[in-house]
N, C-alpha and C positions, 0 to 999 in steps of 0.2 A: 572461458575466462582467460584474459590475456595474462601472460606470465612475466611481462616486463613493462617498463615505462610508467608514465604518470598515472594512467588509468588503473593499472594494477595496484599501485601504491594507494590510490584513493579508495579503491574498493576494499582492499585489505583493512584500511583504517576503519571503515564503517561496517564491513560485512565479513571480516575474517573469521569471526566466531561462528557465523552461520555455516561457512564452508567446513570448519573443523567439526561441527556437530553432524554435518552430512557424512563426512569421512569417518567419524567415530561410530557411526551406526546408531545415533540417537533416534528416538521416536520422532515422528512428524510433529507432535505436539511441542516437543522441545525445540526442534528446528524452527518451527513457526514463531516461537517466542523469541529466539535469537534474531530471526529475520525481521520481525516487526521492530525490535529494539534498534537494529542496525539501520533500518529505514528511518526511524525517528531521529537518530543521530545525523544521518545524511541530510535530512530536512532541516535540522538545526544548525548544520554546518555550511558546506559549500554549495548546497543545492536547495536554498530556501523556497518555500511556497508562498510568495508574496501575494497579497490581494485575494486570498482564498475565500474569506468571508464575503467580500464584495461580489466575487464571481458567483458564489453559490446563491447568494440572495438575489442576484440579478436573474439567475436561472429559474428560481422559484417564481419570481415576479413574471417572467416571460411565460412560464407554464400556466399561470393563473390569469394571463391576460387575454385580450380579445383575439389575438393572433394564434393562440395555442392550438386551435382546431385545424389550422392550415399548415401542413408540414413544411412547405417551402417557405412560407412567411415566418414561421417560428424559427426555422434554421437561420434565415437571414438576420432576423432581429437579434437572436441570441448570439450569433457569431459576431455581429457588430458590437454589441454591448460588452461581451467578454474581451474582445480585442482591445477596446478602448480602456477597459480596466487594467488589462495586462500591460498595455503600453505605458500606463502611468505608474506602474508598481516596480518595474525592473524585471528583466527577462531571466528565466531559469529553465532548466530542463523539466523540473518537476511542475512548474507552472504550465508549460506547454502540454504535459501529459494530463494535468487536471482539467485544463480547458477542453481538450478533446474528449475527455471522459464525460464532462458535463454536457457537451453538445450531443454526444452519442446516447447518453442515458435519457436526455430530454426527448430524443426521437422515439424512444421506447414508450414514453408517456403520452405520445401524441393523441390529443382529443380527450384525455381523461384528467389532465392536470387541474383544470378549473373545478373539477368535482372532488378534489382531494384537499385535505387539510394541509396547510403549509408545513406543519411538523412532519407529516407522513412523507411529503415530497423531500424535505430536508434529510430525513433518515435514509431514504433510498439513494439520494445523491451522495451522501457521506459514504455509504457502503460501496457505491460504484467507484468513487474516486480512490478509496482505500485499496480496493481490488486492483484497479488499473495501475496505480502507482507501485504497488507491491509486485505486480506482474512485470512491469517495465524496468523497475530499478533493482529488483532482487531475483525473482524467479527466472526472468529472461536471460540472466547471465549465468545461471546455475544448472541449466538442464543437462549440458554435456558433462559437467563435473559430477552431477548426481548419477548419470548413466555409468560413468567410469568407476566411481567409488562405492556405489551401491549395487553394482553388477546388474543394472537394469537394461532390458532390451528396449528397442525403439517402441515396441508394442506396449511394454509395461510403463514407459515413462509418463504418458498423459495421465494415467490414474494416480501415479505418485505426485505429480505436480498439482492435480486437482485436489487431492486430499491435503496437500500442504497448504494450498490456498484456503480450503475450507477450515482448517485448523486455525489459520491466522485471521479469518474474517471478523470474529467478534472484537478482537483487540485492535484490529485495523480501524474498525468503525469508531472505537473509543479514541484512538489516536487522531483520526480526522476531526472528530468533534472538538478535541482539545485545540487543534489548530484553528478551527472555525471560531471558537470562543475566545482564544487568547492570542492568535496570530502566529503561534509557534507551538511545537510539541511540549506538553507538560513534562516536567523532569521525570515523573514516574515511568514514562515510556522510553526513556533513554537507556534503561537497563532491563535485563530480564527479570521476570518475577522469581523470587528466591525459591519458591516451591518447585520450579521446573528446571533447576540446575541439572545439567547432564551428568549421568554416571556411566561408568564402564561396566557392561554386563559381565565381563570376564574378570572383574576385580572383586575379590572376596572382601577386601577392606571397604570398598565403596558400597557393596551390597549389604553389609552388616553394620555400617556406621550409623550411630544414633544421631549424627549431625547432618545427615543427608538433607539438602534443601536449606541449610542454614547459611 
C-alpha cells in the first residue's frame, strides 16, 4: 500500500477501515464486511461499474448461443460484444476488471452454457465478478500490509487471503446483484452490517458492553 500521493488518499477514503480492522486483529468475518463495504463505496464513487447489466446479459447470451461450444469463436464473439458495450458506457478500472472476469469465467463454461438455465449462469458470473473485483481492488493492495500487521509468513499469507475471500463471497455476490439490477450498489452495501462491528479483544468495556453491535 502506497504511503503518499493521490492513490493513498483515494484508498484511505474507501478502504481505510479495512486496514484498521486488519491492524486491530479483527476476525476475517469482520475484515470481509469492511472490505465489501469499502468496495461498494469505491464502485459508487470514483470507480463506477458502468454497463455491468448489459455486459453480463451479453455474456449469458453468448454462452447460450450457437458459438458456445467452440472456445475460440466464443472468446472472439464475447470479447467483441463486451468491448462494444464498454466503449459506449465510459471507461473505468472496475469495468475493465469485470470485462476480463466475464471473459475468463465464460471460458470455464465452455460447451455447457447452452445446457444451463440463464439464472444459473447469471449467479455464477455474479460470483466471479465479485471475487475478481474484490481481489483486484482490495485484497491485492492489502497482502503486504496483512503480513506486516498480522505477523504472517509468506507461507501463511495465501491461506489468510483465501479465507478472507471466502468470508466475503456471499455478500460480494449480493453486492454484484444490486449493481446488476440497479446500475449501482444499493445503499445497504455502503456500510458494514451493524452486527459485525469490530471490538477489541483486550478491552474489558468492549467485551462486556450490552451495546456491542448497535
